[in-house]
Wavefront OBJ file of the C-alpha trace (Angstrom):
o trace
v 7.626 -5.891 -15.992
v 10.812 -5.442 -18.093
v 9.232 -7.111 -21.009
v 6.218 -4.916 -21.178
v 6.425 -2.309 -24.333
v 5.049 0.653 -22.527
v 4.606 2.319 -25.809
v 2.187 -0.249 -26.816
v 0.425 -0.844 -23.592
v -0.097 2.971 -23.095
v -2.849 2.630 -25.763
v -4.844 0.513 -23.423
v -5.003 3.275 -20.869
v -6.309 6.291 -22.667
v -9.129 6.832 -20.059
v -6.949 6.077 -16.961
v -7.694 8.253 -14.038
v -4.110 9.600 -13.725
v -4.580 12.561 -11.396
v -6.940 10.766 -8.931
v -4.818 7.630 -8.908
v -1.789 9.767 -8.506
v -3.236 11.575 -5.349
v -4.387 8.160 -4.056
v -0.972 6.551 -4.485
v 0.864 9.369 -2.736
v -1.437 9.768 0.200
v -1.409 5.788 0.864
v 2.411 5.857 0.367
v 2.797 8.839 2.710
v 0.187 7.360 5.173
v 1.914 3.811 5.366
v 5.513 5.440 5.423
v 4.246 7.532 8.395
v 2.699 4.744 10.041
v 5.736 2.275 9.970
v 8.145 4.840 10.871
v 5.813 5.752 13.992
v 6.424 1.945 14.858
v 9.798 1.872 14.366
v 11.402 4.969 15.832
v 10.342 4.461 19.112
v 12.423 1.259 19.163
v 15.637 3.022 18.359
v 16.911 3.556 21.887
v 16.131 -0.167 22.460
v 12.538 0.019 23.921
v 9.624 -1.941 22.401
v 6.348 0.035 22.533
v 3.664 -1.510 24.540
v 1.334 -2.142 21.441
v 3.875 -4.244 19.891
v 5.239 -7.803 20.559
v 9.155 -8.001 20.708
v 9.184 -10.232 17.541
v 7.336 -7.592 15.575
v 10.430 -5.248 15.450
v 12.091 -5.532 12.857
v 9.347 -6.652 10.697
v 9.621 -8.004 7.115
v 6.743 -6.224 6.160
v 8.183 -2.864 7.350
v 11.535 -3.549 5.547
v 10.017 -4.493 2.384
v 7.444 -1.815 2.324
v 10.034 0.878 3.229
v 12.779 -0.433 0.841
v 10.664 -1.103 -2.063
v 6.831 -0.869 -2.228
v 6.276 2.600 -0.761
v 9.163 4.258 -2.854
v 7.528 2.565 -5.907
v 3.994 3.981 -4.924
v 5.346 7.420 -4.370
v 7.404 7.567 -7.426
v 4.431 5.881 -9.533
v 2.158 8.706 -8.127
v 4.694 11.508 -9.347
v 5.116 9.765 -12.776
v 1.293 9.721 -13.143
v 1.267 13.443 -12.574
v 4.014 13.884 -15.046
v 2.072 11.780 -17.821
v 4.801 9.184 -17.994
v 4.006 6.327 -20.325
v 5.138 3.725 -17.863
v 3.040 5.120 -14.990
v -0.347 3.338 -15.813
v 1.385 0.006 -16.217
v 3.294 0.511 -12.852
v 0.172 1.757 -11.195
v -1.928 -1.136 -12.320
v 0.482 -3.581 -10.771
v 0.364 -1.529 -7.332
v -3.223 -1.498 -7.575
v -3.647 -5.226 -7.788
v -0.958 -5.796 -5.013
v -2.868 -3.345 -2.818
v -6.089 -5.138 -3.445
v -4.976 -8.668 -2.644
v -2.939 -7.484 0.327
v -5.870 -5.693 1.600
v -8.293 -8.170 1.038
v -5.941 -10.736 2.866
v -5.588 -8.580 5.827
v -9.086 -8.035 6.491
v -9.978 -11.620 6.161
v -7.066 -12.653 8.543
v -8.721 -9.866 10.920
v -12.005 -11.520 10.379
v -10.643 -14.858 11.354
v -9.026 -13.469 14.250
v -11.961 -12.047 15.499
v -13.804 -15.417 15.055
v -11.171 -17.159 16.971
v -10.184 -14.916 19.820
v -13.001 -12.373 19.777
v -10.368 -9.593 19.153
v -10.792 -7.301 16.034
v -8.101 -4.849 15.068
v -10.528 -1.995 14.294
v -7.891 0.585 12.986
v -6.220 -2.060 10.344
v -9.564 -3.190 9.136
v -10.925 0.280 8.619
v -7.925 1.485 6.911
v -7.852 -1.441 4.514
v -11.653 -1.368 3.928
v -11.315 2.351 3.079
v -8.383 1.723 0.690
v -10.255 -1.286 -0.723
v -13.339 0.789 -1.155
v -11.466 3.355 -3.046
v -9.679 0.858 -5.149
v -13.195 -0.449 -6.224
v -14.311 2.993 -6.964
v -11.351 3.437 -9.377
v -12.449 0.504 -11.300
l 1 2 3 4 5 6 7 8 9 10 11 12 13 14 15 16 17 18 19 20 21 22 23 24 25 26 27 28 29 30 31 32 33 34 35 36 37 38 39 40 41 42 43 44 45 46 47 48 49 50 51 52 53 54 55 56 57 58 59 60 61 62 63 64 65 66 67 68 69 70 71 72 73 74 75 76 77 78 79 80 81 82 83 84 85 86 87 88 89 90 91 92 93 94 95 96 97 98 99 100 101 102 103 104 105 106 107 108 109 110 111 112 113 114 115 116 117 118 119 120 121 122 123 124 125 126 127 128 129 130 131 132 133 134 135 136 137 138
């Protein structure tokens, strides 16, 4: 990422949907930040919510998302609104990350359903909507 010359790369993003993608990144970043904090905050007094297993808190996904991915997602959304030259490059990296993670989680849920007959409908629906929206951006 540090070696990408954004002045040169910005010419490839002339028809980039800056506003729509900026809204999308801000909404997804805020949504997942809220989702993760809703799982973490009830554990602060030392209790573990019934929906979670003891080893789920603290979860490395929560830590990495809250420390790096979600702030980068929200910052990229803001940079897209401001028309910064680096924003389309950062947004492309985030979109590829979201697409690969979303597909992996949907397949994981499918395999879990095939093995145990249990399906996390909410997670599958969330990633299905995100993947569909990502597909509509391309």
